[in-house]
N, C-alpha and C positions, 0 to 999 in steps of 0.2 A: 207526796212529793209535789203534786200540783194542787192548785187551789180549788178546782171544781171536782167534786166527788164523781166517780164513774156512774153510780146509780142515779145521781141527779141528772147527769147529762143524758143517760139512757131514757129517763122518764120524760125529759124535755123533748128528746128526739121522737119518742113514741107518740107523745101528745101532738106534736106538730105534724107528724106524718099522718095520724088519724084525722086531724082536722082538714088537712089538705085533701086526702082521699075522699072524705065526705063531701067537701065542697065541690069537687070535680065530678063526683058520681061516676067515676071510671077508674079502672086500674092502671091506665096509661099515665106516665109521669108528666108533670107540667114542664113547660119550656124552661130553659136555663135562666132566662131573664126574669122569671117570676118564681123560681123555685127557692125555698128556704133550705137552710142546712139540715133541718129536721127531715124535710121531704127527700132531700138528697141522700141522707143516711139511710132512710127507709128503703128507697129504691135500690141503693147499692147492695144492701143486705139480701134483698129478694133475689138477686142474681146468682147467689150461691146455692140456693135450694136446701132442703132439709138434710141432705147427706153430708153437708160440710159446715156443721154448726160451729166448730172450733175455728175454722178458717174465717167464717163470717164474723165471729167475735173479734178475732185479731184485726181483721180488716176494718171493722167499726172502730176499734180502739185508735187506729191511726187517724181517722177523720176527727174523732173527739179530741185527740191531742192537737191536731191542726187548729181546731176551733179555740182551744184553750191558749195555745201559744200566741195566737193573733188577737186574743181578747174579744172574740166574737160571741154571739149567742146563737142558739139553734133557730131563732126566729129571723136571723139576718138572711137576706137573699144571697145566693151564690153569685159573685160578681167576677170582675176581671182578674181577681187573684187566682182563678182557675182557668184563665184564658191567656190574654196577651201579657199579663203581668206575673204569670205563674213563676217564672225563673227567679224574679226578685223575692217573692214571698217564700218560695221553696228554699232559697239560700238562707233567709232569716230563720225559717223553721229548723233547718239543719244546724245552724249556729247555736240555737237555743237548746236543742236536745243533746248536742254534743257535750254540754256541761252536766247533763242529768241522767243520761242513759248509757248503758254498756254499749260498746261498739257493735256487737252483733244485733242488739235491739235497735240501734240507730239505723243500721242497714235495712232491717226488716220494715221499719216504719217508713223509711224513704221509698223503698220499692212499692209499698202499699199505697203511698201517696201518689206515686206515678200512675198506678192503676186507677186511683180515684180521678186523676186528671183525665185519663182516657174516657172514663165514664162521663165526665162533665162535657167532654168534647162531643160525645154522641148525643147529649141532651141539649145542645145549644139550640137556640131558636130556629136556626136553619139546618139543624142536623137531622131533619127529615131527608136531607141530602145524602147521597151515598158516602160511605166512609172513605173511599179512596179519593185522593186529590184529583186525579184525572176525571173520574166519573162525576165528582161534584162540580168541577169546572165545566164539563160538557153540559151538565144539566142546567147550570146557570146561564151559559151562553145560549142554549136553546130557549130558555124561558124569558130571556131579556127581550124587550121590545126594540132594543137598539140593534143595528146591523153589526156584523163582526168588525167592519172597517171603523165604524163609529166608536165601538168599544176600544179598539186599538188606539185611536186618536186620543180619546179622553183619558185612558189609563197610562199612555206612554209606552205600552208594550206592543211589539210588532205582531202583525197578523200571523206570521209564520210561527212565532213562539207560542201564541195562543193555540193554534191548531196542533202544534207539536206536543204541548202539554196535555191538551184535551184528549189526544189520541193515545195517551199513555206511553209515548215513546221516550219521555224524559220528564224531569221535574226542574223547577227553578233552583239554581244554585248560585252561591256567591252574591254578587250585587243584585241579581234578579230577584232574590227573595225580598229585598227592600221595596221593590216595585209592586208587590202584591197588595200593599195598602191602598194604592191608587186604583187597582183593579177591583178590590172589594168595594171601594166607594162608588166606582162607576156602576157596578152591578147591584148597588144598594144592599150590600151585605154587612152585617155587624163586623167590626174590626176583628181580625184574626180567624174568620170563618174558613178561609182557604189556607192561610199560613199555618193554622193549627194542624192541618192534615199532612204537613211535611214532617219528616223525621226530625226530632229535636236534636240539634247538633251537640248541645252541651252534654247529652248522655250517650248518644250513639258513638261519638268519637272515642270514648273510653270503654265501650262495651267489650266485655271479655268474650273470647271465643269467636270473634268476628275475624274471618280470614280476609285481609285486605289484598286486593290485586296489585301487584307490584308493577309500576309503570317503567317501561324500558326506554332506552335511548338507542340511537343507531350505533353508538360506541359499545354499549353493553352487548349488543348482538354480535358485533365484531369480536369482542372478547370471548364470547361463548364459542365462536368458530375457531379462534386461536387455541383455546384450551382443548377443544376436541382434536385439534391437529397434533399437538405435542403431548397430550395426556396430562399427567401430574405436573405440578410446578417443577421446573427444571433448574432453577437457580442453585448454585453450589452452597453447601452447608458451611457454616463458620467453624472450620476445623482447627485443631491445635496448631497445625503447620501454618495455616493462614493467619491465625490469631497472632503468632509471633511476628510475622512480617507486617501485619496490619498495625500492631502496636509500635513497631519501629517507624512505620510511615507516620502515624499520628504524632509521635514524639518529635519527629523532624518538622512536620507541617505546623505544629502548634508552638514551635519555638520562635518567638519574635526576634531573637538575637542571633539566629544562625546566619551564616554567610549567604548573601543574596536574598535575605528576607525582605519582603515588601508587604504593604497592606493587602494587596490583592492576592498574594500567594501564601498568606499566613492564615491558618484556620483558628477561629476563636473557640474558647472553651467556657463553659458556664458551670456554676455550682449545681449539684443535682437538684436542689430544692427550687431552682429557677427554671427548670425544664418542664414544659407543659405536655410534651408528647411522651409516649411509652418509651422507656429506655431499653436499647438493645445492646448486646455485648460489643458490637463493632463501633459503638459511639463512645465508649468509656476509655479514658486514658488517665492514669495517675490520679484517680479520685475525682475527676471532673468529666463533664460530658461535652462532646464535640458534635453539634448537630450537622455540620458539613460532612463529617465522616459518614453519616447515614445516607446522604445523597450519593456520595461516591460509591459506597458499598452496593447500593441498589443497582447501579449501572454495571459494576464489575462482576457481581455475583451472577447476574444473568449471562454475561459473556463467558465466564469460567464454566458455568453449568451447561451452556450450549456446546462447549467443546466435547462433552461426553455424550451428546445426543447421537443416536444411531443415524446412519445415512438413510435417506437423502437429506434429512433435516440438518444434521451436524456432521463433523468430521469423524465422530465415533472414537475419540481418544478415551482410553481407560480413565474412569473417574478417579482412580488412585493417583494419576499423574497430573491432574488439573488443579491441585490445591497449592498454587503458587502464583504470585503476581507477575512472575517473569513472563508469563504468556502474553502480557500486555505489550511486550517488546517484539512480538512476532507479527510483522505487518501483513503477511499473507493471511494469517488466521483472523486478525482484526478486521481486515477489509472484507474477508468472506463473511464474517459475522454481520458487518454493516449491510452487506448486500442481502443477506438472509432476513435481517430486520426490515429492510425496505420491502422485500417481497411479502413478509409476514404481515405487514401493515397496509396491504392493498396497493403495493407499488408506490408508496409515498416516502420521500426523503423528508422525514419530519424532524422536529427539534430534538427528540429523544436520541436519534442516531447522530445528529450533528453535535450535540453536547457530549455524548459519549466519546466521539472521535477527538474533540477538543481536549477532554480530560486526559485521554491517553497521550496526546501530544505534549501536554504539560508535564506528564511523568517522564517523558523522554527528553525534555528540554536540556541542552548542554549547560552544565554549570550548576543547575538548581533542581532539575527533575529527579524524583525519587529513584527511578530505575537507573538513570545515568550515574547516580551517586552510589549505587549498590551493585558493582560488578559481580559480587559473590553469588547473586541470584542466578547467574548464568548456569551454575552447576545444578540448579533444581529442575532444569529442562534440558537434559543432555542431548535430546533429539533435535533441538532447535538449531537450524543452520544460520550462522551469522551472515548478514548482508555483505556481499563482497564490495570492495572499493578498489577499483583498478589503480587509483593514484597512490595507494599506500601498500598494496600487496599484503603479505603476511608477516611483515617485519615488526608489527606492533606487539606490545606485551598483551597479556590477556585482558588487563584492565583497559588499556587503550583500545583494544579491538572491540570490547563490549561497548565502550562509550562511543566509538565511531559507528558501531552498529545502531545504537540508539539514535544518534544524530541522523543517519540515513533513513532509518525506519520512520522517524518523525517527519522527515521531508516527504516520504512516500505517502504517509497518511494525510498530510496536509494537501498534497496535490490531488489525491482521490476525493477528499472532502470538498475542496474548492471546485473541482471539475463537476462533481455530482450536483452541487448546489447550482452551478451554472446551467447544466443540461436539464435537470429535473425540477429545479426550483425548491426552495425550502417551504414545505407545506405543513399544515396542521394535521396531526394524527386524528384529531376529533374536533368537533365544533364546541368551543368552550361556552358558547351562549345557548346551546340546545336545552340544557336543563333550566335555563332562565327564560326561555322563549315566552312562556305564558305571562311573564311579567314585563319583559323588555318590549314585546309587541304591543303593549298597552300604550295609549297616547301619553299617559302620565305614570311611568313605572314606580316612582316613589309613592304615589297614592295607592297603587296596587300592593306595594309592600306593607304600607301602614294598614291597609284593609285586611291583609293576612294576619297581622298582629292583633287587630281588634276582633277578628273572628276567633282567634285563639283565646282572647280574653273572655269571650262570651261562651266558651266551651268548657266550663269548669265541671269536673266530675263531682258526684256527691261527696261532701266532706267526710262521710263515714268510710269511704274508700280512701283511707288516709294516705297511703303511699302515692296513689294516683293524684290525689289532691295536692300533696306537697310537690310532686313533680310538675304539676300544672303551674303552680305559682313560680317555681324555678324557671320553667320554660318561658313564661311571659316576661319575667325579669330579664332573662338572657336576651330574648328577641328585642325588647325595648332598649337594652343597653347596646346591642349591636347596631341598631338603627341610629342611636344617638352618637355613638363613638365607634365607627366601623373599623375596628382593629382586626388582626388575624386571630385564628382560633387559638394559637399558642399563648397569646396574651390573656385571653379569657380563661384558658385552662390554668395558667400560673397565677392568675389574679388572687391577691390575698386581701383579707379584711381583718384588722386587729383593733380591738377596742381602744388601745392606746394611741392609735393614729399613725403607726409605723408601717401599715400595709399599703398596697397599691390603691385600694379604695378607701377614701377618707371621708368621714362625716364632718363637715365644716360648719354645721348649724342645723336647725330644725328644717327638715325637708330639703337639705342641700348636701351634695356629695361632689367630690373631685376624684379624678383618676390621675395617678402619678406613677410613671415608669422611668427607670434609668435607661440610658442608651443601650446598655448591654442586654436589656430584655428584648431587643428587637433584632430580627434577622438582618436588617439593613443598617446595623450600627455604624458601619463605615461610610454610609451614604447619607440619606435624609435624616436618619435617626441618630445623628451625632450629638444631639442635645436632649436634655430631659424632656419627657412628655408629661405635662401637667395641665389638665383642662377641666372645666366644669362639666358635670353630667347634667343633661337636660332635665328641667324640672318635672317633666312628665314621667321620668323614670323613678324619681325619688320615692313616691308612695309605694311603688312595687318593691324597691329595695328594702324599705322599712318592713313591708309585709313579709317578704322573703326571710329576712333576718328573724322575725318574730314567730311566723307560723310554719315555715317550711324547713329552712336550713338545719335547725336543731334536731330534726327527725330524719335527716338524710344520712347516707352511709359515711362513716368516719368523721362525723361532725365534731366529736371531742378530740380527735387525733390530729387535726390539721387546721391551719389558718387559711387554706384555700377557700375562696368564696363560693364557687360553684362546685357542687358535689353530685355524685350519682345517686339515684334513688335506691339502687340495689347493686351489690357486687357479687359476682359468682366466686367460685374457688380460684384463688390467685396462685398461679404457677410460681413456685419458688425460683428465684433468680440467683443461682450460685455465683455468677460472675460479679454481682453486686456485693455479695457477702465477702468475697475474696478481697475486696477493696474497702470493706467496712462501710458500704453504702446501702441505701434502701430506696426502692421506687417510691417517689412522693405519693402520699394518699391524696385522693381527690379525683376530679373528673378530668380525664385525659383529653387532649385535642382530638384524638381519634373518636372518643366517645361523644364529644360535642358535635363533631362533623356528622356522625351517624344519626344522632338525635335530630339535628337540624334538617337533614334530608327527609326523615320521617315526618316531621311537622309540616314542612313546606309541601311535600307531596300529598299530605292529608288535607290541608286547609286551603290550598290554592288549586283551583280547577285546572285540569289538564297539565299538571306540573309533575315532572319526574322526580323532583326534589333536588335541593341544592344546599350547600353548606355556608359557613361564615364568609368565605371568599365571594360567594354570590351576592351577599349583602353589599360588599365593597363595590362590586362591579355594577350593581343596579344603582346605587347611590351616585357613583361617578358618572354613569351613562345619563341618568336623569338630569344631573346638574349641567352637563355639557349640552344636552338637548335644549335646556331652558336658558343656558348662558354659553352659546357657542364660542369656542376658543378660550374659555377661562380655565386653562389647564393648571394654572398656578394654584387656584383655589382647590381644585381636585387633589393636587399633590399635598396640600395642607390637610385636607380632610382625611386622606389615606395615610398620612405621615410617610410619604414616599418621595423619591426624587422626581423632579420635573421630567427628566429624560425618560424615566420608566413610564410615567403617565402618558407622555407623547407616544411612546412605543406601543403601549397597550390600548390606547383609546383614540388613535388617529383613524381607526376604522369607522368612526361615526361620520361617514361621508355622504354619499348621494342622497339617501332618504332624509337624513337630518338636515343636510344642506338645503334640500328642496323645501323642507318644512320651514326653515328660516326664510327662504326666498318667498314662499307663499305668504308668510306673515308680513314681509316687506311690501309685497304687492297689495295686500289688504290695506296696509297703512297708507300707501301711496294713493290708492283709490279713494280712501276716506278723505284724505287731504284735498284731492282734486274735487271731490263732491262738495266739500265745504267751501272751496274757493268759488265754485260755480254758483253756490247759493248766495254769496256775498256780492 
């Protein structure tokens, strides 16, 4: 299969090794800068001893294969291909053997080459130094004629960092790794002497069996306390009784021709194949999907479930009696729930409580509210007492009494909400920037984001680990595309590519792509996204898209069954969804928005130091924040970047206040000082 016969390579290696040992007159190996591949092979084999002849033979075969693939001879000296350039040569080696060897043999040879690399590291010219990074650094600092302060000045690395690393309390990470080249030059070490002692990111990132410590935020700690307080999830199940009422609600709210319908109070529906999130039964109506229904159900399922919580947490109503939306018309219980949520959230009146109250108010609105229009729901909660109205007494019909009750209940809820907002203030339940802090606290957040993507690019697993390798190409492509076009997770999940050019991602020429979405594909269709979205994809993303389509996507899950562009690397057993069968529907195959969110949190927490991980929305926030820091007040451009309304951008990013304002002020002071200095010189 290969051009160089094994026995010829062995005889060349043995001859070279014999000549080398005779010349040195010692059994100790020569330094890496003078060692030939023959000497290198001989030294590596001796490490196994006589009891592991077969292992040594297989081990030697890997190095012989390396020599053959790269067109070397055994008289060639071992160079930087086993040092700072190893990753580049290793990738070429992996590509070549992928065409010639079975997958199992590929993995064996790759793992054996990684061991050869460790041996080469130990034999480097300065590898009389200790193997550990900290010990080697301490040895070099002690041996250098320069003072520690002088080494710090010349290398650009702080004295504190040098002491910290040399003491073994930590190692360079992120951008600090790039500064080691300057330190090695200052200490007069060959390139890579210290850097080679750090764990190789491209392999350890994907190492199997490694337990990664999960980084937590203050909010995740609060969540743990909350779960311990109420036990199992308490939200009500989507029962048959609730399903009938909920379907009635959806048919009303999605009907644009109903009496009193307006753009703001009409819910949009989408074909199932244009939905990026996982479809739940409470989102489906008449063969289509209503994303807004999922939001409403989230709020109301928690409230209805709370009704059956035992005291003192809830009122302790029998769970059999809580499966009706009529409970939303009970102002006493709704207010009690709102007060419980405030206490449950650390005495904060946050937007979750505020929005829930506003939604209930909308259901009670005279003339158009769902509950106001459905007096028959009164019978589903016979224990509910209607709110008395002294002006009308008891002369009303049952329908009129119910509608008057809804009107008064709505007024009571609004008064409570407005008073609470006035006395407590509307606060955040969590800090939305906490997960992004490691990036946002940087002077140049966008640079930090790009650095994350480039680190991911350099962290390829061995190609023989095929599933991981395909997932890595997909991950880089996704991150590159998110940075180029910061859309929401739903858009990336529903993104399609069709060779005929009818998908959302279009190839418009060699190395050129465009993204195209209809207004209905966006959650803010009635706002900023009222026009088609068609833009060029940045040129830096195109090579990765080409590579993903050729090397990765064909091997991912459901590649032949869907036009979705981004796919999961593996899918577990899929729970059958009978509610979709009943309407002749099927959950779209592909990578869901929830799956993308989970993967992005894993990647960002892995490749960004001190980061708890964030999702696609974090990309949007970082890009917007960075632009406004560099271009204060340019909210219109940010609205265009995010494909959002200007009012939304002003609401979400007006927080860029004191610190960023002072940064602009400092820049102005420097400019003014420079101009005054120039005037004095003239």
